[in-house]
C-alpha positions in Angstrom: -38.6 -228.6 -111.5 -37.0 -231.3 -113.8 -37.3 -232.2 -117.5 -36.9 -235.5 -119.1 -33.5 -235.8 -120.8 -34.6 -234.4 -124.2 -31.8 -233.3 -126.4 -31.4 -229.6 -126.8 -32.6 -228.5 -130.3 -30.8 -225.2 -130.5 -27.3 -224.0 -130.4 -25.7 -222.7 -127.3 -25.8 -219.2 -128.6 -29.5 -219.2 -128.9 -29.9 -220.7 -125.4 -27.6 -218.0 -124.1 -30.0 -215.3 -125.6 -33.0 -216.9 -124.1 -31.1 -217.0 -120.7 -30.3 -213.2 -121.0 -33.8 -212.3 -122.0 -35.5 -214.3 -119.1 -33.1 -212.6 -116.6 -33.8 -209.2 -118.1 -37.5 -209.6 -117.7 -37.0 -210.4 -114.0 -35.1 -207.2 -113.7 -37.7 -205.2 -115.4 -40.5 -206.6 -113.1 -38.5 -205.6 -110.2 -37.8 -202.1 -111.4 -40.9 -200.5 -109.9 -40.3 -201.8 -106.3 -38.8 -200.2 -103.3 -36.6 -202.2 -100.9 -39.6 -202.5 -98.6 -41.9 -203.6 -101.3 -39.5 -206.4 -102.2 -39.1 -207.7 -98.6 -42.7 -208.1 -97.5 -44.2 -211.6 -97.4 -47.9 -211.2 -97.3 -48.8 -214.8 -96.2 -46.7 -218.1 -95.9 -47.7 -219.5 -99.3 -46.3 -216.3 -101.0 -42.7 -215.1 -101.1 -41.0 -211.7 -101.1 -40.1 -210.4 -104.5 -36.4 -210.1 -103.3 -36.5 -213.9 -102.4 -37.8 -214.8 -105.9 -34.9 -212.8 -107.5 -32.4 -214.5 -105.2 -33.7 -217.9 -105.4 -33.7 -218.1 -109.3 -30.0 -216.9 -109.2 -29.2 -219.5 -106.5 -30.7 -222.2 -108.9 -28.2 -221.2 -111.7 -25.4 -220.7 -109.3 -25.9 -224.0 -107.6 -26.8 -226.5 -110.4 -24.8 -224.8 -113.3 -22.0 -222.8 -111.9 -21.0 -224.8 -108.8 -21.4 -228.3 -110.5 -20.1 -227.5 -114.0 -17.7 -224.6 -114.0 -14.3 -225.4 -112.6 -13.1 -222.9 -110.1 -16.4 -221.0 -109.6 -16.7 -219.5 -106.0 -20.1 -218.6 -104.6 -21.0 -215.0 -104.4 -21.8 -215.4 -100.7 -21.8 -218.8 -99.0 -24.7 -217.7 -96.7 -27.1 -217.5 -99.6 -27.4 -221.3 -100.1 -29.2 -221.5 -96.8 -31.3 -218.3 -97.4 -32.5 -219.0 -100.9 -32.9 -222.8 -101.3 -36.6 -223.5 -101.5 -37.5 -227.2 -101.3 -34.4 -229.0 -102.3 -33.7 -231.3 -99.4 -30.6 -232.7 -101.2 -29.1 -229.4 -100.9 -29.2 -229.4 -97.2 -30.8 -227.2 -94.5 -32.7 -223.9 -95.5 -34.5 -221.0 -94.0 -38.1 -221.6 -93.1 -40.5 -220.7 -95.9 -43.0 -218.8 -93.5 -40.1 -216.6 -92.4 -38.8 -215.4 -95.8 -40.3 -212.0 -95.1 -37.9 -211.6 -92.1 -34.9 -211.6 -94.5 -34.4 -207.7 -94.4 -30.8 -208.3 -95.5 -29.3 -208.7 -98.1 -30.9 -205.6 -99.4 -32.7 -205.3 -102.7 -29.6 -203.6 -104.3 -27.4 -206.5 -102.9 -29.7 -209.1 -104.4 -29.5 -207.2 -107.8 -25.6 -207.4 -107.5 -26.0 -211.1 -106.8 -28.0 -211.5 -109.9 -25.5 -209.7 -112.0 -22.7 -211.7 -110.7 -24.5 -214.9 -111.5 -25.5 -213.6 -115.0 -22.0 -212.7 -116.0 -20.5 -215.9 -114.8 -23.2 -218.1 -116.7 -22.7 -216.0 -119.9 -18.9 -216.3 -119.6 -19.2 -220.1 -119.2 -21.5 -220.8 -122.1 -18.7 -221.7 -124.5 -17.5 -224.5 -122.2 -20.8 -225.9 -120.9 -21.4 -229.5 -121.8 -24.8 -231.0 -122.7 -25.8 -231.8 -119.1 -25.0 -228.2 -118.1 -27.0 -226.8 -121.0 -29.9 -228.8 -120.1 -29.7 -227.3 -116.6 -29.7 -223.9 -118.1 -32.8 -224.8 -120.0 -34.5 -226.0 -116.8 -33.3 -222.8 -115.0 -34.9 -220.6 -117.6 -38.3 -222.4 -117.3 -37.9 -222.4 -113.5 -37.4 -218.6 -113.6 -40.3 -218.0 -115.8 -42.4 -219.8 -113.2 -41.1 -217.5 -110.6 -41.8 -214.5 -112.7 -45.4 -215.4 -112.6 -45.2 -216.0 -108.8 -43.3 -212.6 -108.5 -46.3 -210.7 -110.0 -49.0 -212.6 -108.0 -47.1 -212.2 -104.7 -46.5 -208.6 -105.4 -50.3 -208.2 -106.0 -50.9 -210.1 -102.7 -48.4 -207.7 -100.9 -49.8 -204.5 -102.2 -53.4 -205.6 -101.6 -52.6 -205.6 -97.9 -51.9 -201.8 -98.0 -55.1 -199.8 -97.4 -53.8 -196.9 -99.6 -54.3 -199.3 -102.6 -50.8 -198.7 -104.1 -50.2 -199.1 -107.8 -47.5 -201.4 -109.2 -47.9 -200.0 -112.8 -50.4 -198.1 -114.8 -52.8 -200.0 -117.1 -55.1 -199.0 -120.0 -58.8 -198.9 -119.2 -60.5 -202.2 -120.1 -62.2 -202.0 -123.5 -66.0 -202.4 -123.6 -66.7 -206.0 -124.8 -69.8 -208.1 -124.3 -68.9 -211.7 -123.7 -69.5 -214.1 -126.5 -72.5 -216.4 -125.8 -71.5 -219.4 -123.9 -71.7 -222.6 -125.9 -70.5 -226.1 -125.4 -68.3 -227.8 -127.9 -68.2 -231.6 -128.1 -64.9 -233.3 -127.1 -63.4 -236.4 -128.6 -64.6 -239.8 -127.2 -62.5 -242.9 -126.8 -58.8 -243.6 -126.5 -56.6 -240.5 -126.8 -53.0 -239.8 -125.8 -52.0 -237.2 -123.5 -48.6 -236.0 -122.0 -45.4 -234.7 -123.5 -44.3 -236.3 -126.8 -40.6 -235.5 -126.5 -40.8 -232.6 -129.1 -39.4 -230.0 -126.8 -39.0 -229.0 -123.3 -41.3 -230.5 -120.7 -41.2 -231.0 -116.9 -40.8 -234.5 -115.8 -44.5 -234.5 -114.4 -45.8 -234.1 -118.0 -44.4 -237.5 -118.8 -44.6 -240.2 -120.1 -47.1 -239.8 -122.9 -49.8 -242.4 -122.4 -53.2 -243.4 -123.4 -56.4 -242.6 -121.6 -60.2 -242.9 -122.1 -62.5 -240.0 -122.8 -66.2 -240.4 -122.2 -68.8 -238.4 -124.1 -68.5 -234.7 -122.9 -68.6 -231.3 -124.0 -66.3 -228.2 -123.0 -67.4 -224.5 -122.8 -66.2 -222.3 -125.5 -64.8 -219.8 -123.1 -64.0 -219.3 -119.4 -66.6 -218.1 -116.9 -66.7 -214.4 -116.6 -66.9 -211.9 -113.9 -70.5 -211.0 -114.9 -71.6 -214.7 -114.6 -69.8 -214.9 -111.1 -71.7 -211.9 -110.1 -75.0 -213.8 -111.0 -73.6 -216.7 -108.8 -73.1 -214.3 -105.9 -76.5 -212.7 -106.3 -78.2 -216.0 -106.4 -76.7 -216.9 -102.9 -74.1 -219.2 -104.3 -71.8 -218.6 -101.3 -74.6 -219.4 -98.9 -76.0 -222.7 -100.2 -74.3 -225.8 -98.7 -75.7 -228.0 -101.3 -73.3 -226.6 -103.8 -70.2 -227.0 -101.9 -67.8 -229.8 -101.2 -67.7 -230.6 -97.4 -64.1 -229.2 -97.1 -65.1 -226.3 -99.3 -68.1 -225.4 -97.2 -66.0 -225.5 -94.1 -63.4 -223.2 -95.8 -65.9 -220.7 -97.1 -67.4 -220.3 -93.6 -64.1 -220.3 -91.8 -62.5 -217.8 -94.0 -65.7 -215.8 -94.5 -65.4 -215.9 -98.2 -68.1 -214.2 -100.2 -66.6 -213.2 -103.4 -63.3 -213.8 -105.5 -60.2 -212.6 -103.8 -59.4 -208.9 -104.5 -63.0 -207.9 -105.3 -63.6 -204.6 -103.6 -67.4 -203.6 -103.1 -69.8 -203.4 -106.0 -68.2 -203.4 -109.4 -64.5 -202.8 -108.2 -61.4 -205.0 -107.9 -57.8 -204.5 -106.6 -55.3 -205.1 -109.4 -51.6 -204.4 -110.1 -53.0 -201.1 -111.5 -54.7 -200.4 -108.1 -58.5 -200.4 -107.7 -60.3 -200.6 -111.1 -63.8 -201.2 -112.4 -64.5 -204.8 -112.7 -64.9 -205.8 -116.4 -68.1 -208.1 -116.5 -66.8 -209.7 -119.8 -63.3 -210.7 -118.6 -62.7 -214.1 -117.2 -63.1 -214.3 -113.4 -59.9 -214.7 -111.6 -58.5 -215.5 -108.0 -61.0 -218.2 -107.2 -60.2 -221.4 -105.5 -60.9 -225.0 -106.6 -63.6 -225.1 -104.0 -65.2 -222.0 -105.5 -64.8 -223.2 -109.0 -66.4 -226.6 -108.2 -69.4 -224.9 -106.4 -69.8 -222.6 -109.4 -69.9 -225.4 -111.9 -72.5 -227.3 -109.7 -74.6 -224.1 -109.5 -74.4 -223.8 -113.3 -75.5 -227.4 -113.8 -72.2 -228.4 -115.2 -68.8 -229.6 -113.8 -65.1 -228.9 -114.2 -63.3 -230.7 -117.0 -60.8 -233.4 -116.3 -57.2 -232.7 -117.2 -57.4 -235.2 -120.1 -60.5 -233.6 -121.5 -59.0 -230.1 -121.2 -55.5 -231.2 -122.8 -57.3 -233.0 -125.6 -59.5 -229.9 -126.2 -56.5 -227.6 -126.3 -54.0 -229.9 -128.1 -54.5 -228.1 -131.6 -54.5 -224.6 -130.1 -51.5 -222.2 -130.3 -50.1 -221.7 -126.6 -48.3 -218.6 -127.8 -51.2 -216.4 -128.4 -53.6 -214.9 -126.0 -53.2 -212.5 -123.0 -49.9 -213.6 -121.5 -46.8 -211.8 -120.1 -44.5 -210.1 -122.5 -43.0 -207.2 -120.4 -43.3 -205.5 -117.1 -46.8 -204.2 -116.7 -50.0 -204.3 -114.7 -51.3 -207.6 -116.0 -54.9 -208.6 -115.6 -57.5 -210.8 -117.3 -59.1 -209.2 -120.4 -62.0 -209.9 -122.8 -62.3 -211.5 -125.3 -59.8 -214.4 -124.5 -58.2 -217.4 -126.1 -57.6 -221.0 -124.8 -54.2 -219.9 -123.5 -53.9 -216.8 -121.3 -56.0 -214.6 -118.9 -56.4 -217.3 -116.2 -55.2 -220.8 -115.3 -58.3 -223.0 -115.4 -59.0 -225.5 -112.6 -59.7 -229.2 -113.5 -61.2 -231.8 -111.4 -58.1 -233.9 -111.7 -55.7 -234.5 -108.8 -51.9 -233.7 -109.6 -50.7 -237.4 -109.6 -48.1 -239.4 -111.4 -48.8 -240.5 -114.9 -48.4 -244.2 -115.5 -44.7 -245.1 -115.7 -43.7 -241.6 -114.3 -40.0 -241.5 -113.1 -38.6 -238.3 -111.5 -35.7 -236.8 -113.3 -32.3 -237.7 -111.8 -30.6 -235.5 -109.3 -31.8 -232.9 -106.9 -33.6 -230.9 -109.5 -35.9 -233.9 -109.6 -37.4 -233.1 -106.1 -39.7 -230.3 -107.2 -42.6 -232.0 -108.9 -43.0 -235.7 -107.8 -42.8 -235.0 -104.1 -45.8 -232.7 -104.4 -48.2 -235.1 -105.9 -50.5 -235.2 -102.9 -53.4 -232.8 -102.0 -53.1 -230.7 -105.2 -55.4 -230.1 -108.2 -54.2 -229.6 -111.9 -54.7 -226.3 -113.6 -54.3 -226.0 -117.4 -53.6 -223.3 -119.9 -51.8 -220.0 -118.9 -52.5 -216.8 -117.4 -52.0 -213.0 -118.0 -48.9 -213.3 -115.8 -47.5 -216.4 -117.6 -44.4 -215.5 -119.7 -45.4 -216.0 -123.3 -44.0 -219.2 -124.7 -43.8 -220.9 -121.3 -46.8 -223.0 -121.4 -48.3 -225.8 -123.6 -51.4 -228.1 -123.7 -49.5 -230.7 -121.8 -48.3 -228.3 -118.9 -49.5 -229.4 -115.4 -49.7 -226.4 -113.2 -50.9 -227.4 -109.6 -52.1 -225.8 -106.4 -54.0 -226.9 -103.2 -57.8 -226.4 -103.4 -57.9 -223.4 -101.2 -55.3 -221.4 -103.2 -56.7 -218.4 -105.1 -54.0 -215.7 -105.0 -52.8 -216.9 -108.6 -54.8 -215.9 -111.7 -57.0 -218.9 -111.4 -60.5 -219.2 -113.1 -62.4 -222.0 -114.7 -64.0 -223.4 -118.0 -67.1 -225.5 -117.6 -67.7 -229.0 -118.9 -70.5 -231.5 -118.9 -71.4 -234.9 -119.8 -73.1 -235.6 -123.1 
């Protein structure tokens, strides 16, 4: 989770305010949860809410307080083992599939840990140098990623409960008819993609470089629930000709026949419990395999990462249905380019020409995962507003679908 070494363009006081606001949002997201809610790990790729809360605190404690604040003493020396994630440079850590076995510390103890770290970081702001302030910036963006994971993992946790518990209430979906699907011509020829150094960016977004776009067009909006229902009714999950070989094996092995969380005819499980499925809203919780099969069924394809990024380059990433406060987020119609669902591309998550991971242990997160993952672009209803941008490279393996993942079609022209 590292950034290129771009100078901070705001005073330390403004950075401190963003730090405090980010930490406060996590507290708000956790407010509806019991200790049991926050401890469960629904499957190995997800993490307990309590772990997300502690891990993001461990990041600030380890990389800011320990390394840049003289005399700082860890809140609890055992937490470094419990709440490290993938940072091999930080030593041994608890096995990821067993995070749900961490019944202690309790949720209240994790909240006390967070309060301790918050106070120490705020107290230290006046003495932090540029390197430490940059780590605070990274930590803010890192926590925003975990806020989204917090919500998607809680959704996965509550979905395992047959009583269909509610995380938070939500307003009924408004009645909208989806806008007619049209295809907009994309640019052709040499374009530039990647972060341009004008603000925060993770190292995987760099360096900015040239690439070639061939004649193509991109859909004006994402695929909707109603269109996905047509795919199901036409036997889309039963036609091997639509599926990649690995996808066909997966769909049969896992007995997949609809997006994750669809419950019977016209219903879906959400953070607001079981609700009527909005046919005009973007479809969510589909894997890369499913997205690719749908695109083939629709006589189209998934866009490349470069096509999507160039298409969205002039769009405002701060608008659309994104996360502003603790609530039962879900995709809504009509939508914008950013928000509602992350959109699968056909591009593998790989290094850009000239990519160099950021220095230090914080450089481990992105580069070492550039294998077996596909890029998603945009933002979702669970992405904190202001976190994403056209150059942002989200990535997941092709079977993953517990995130708010959907698709936008493309085709050659």
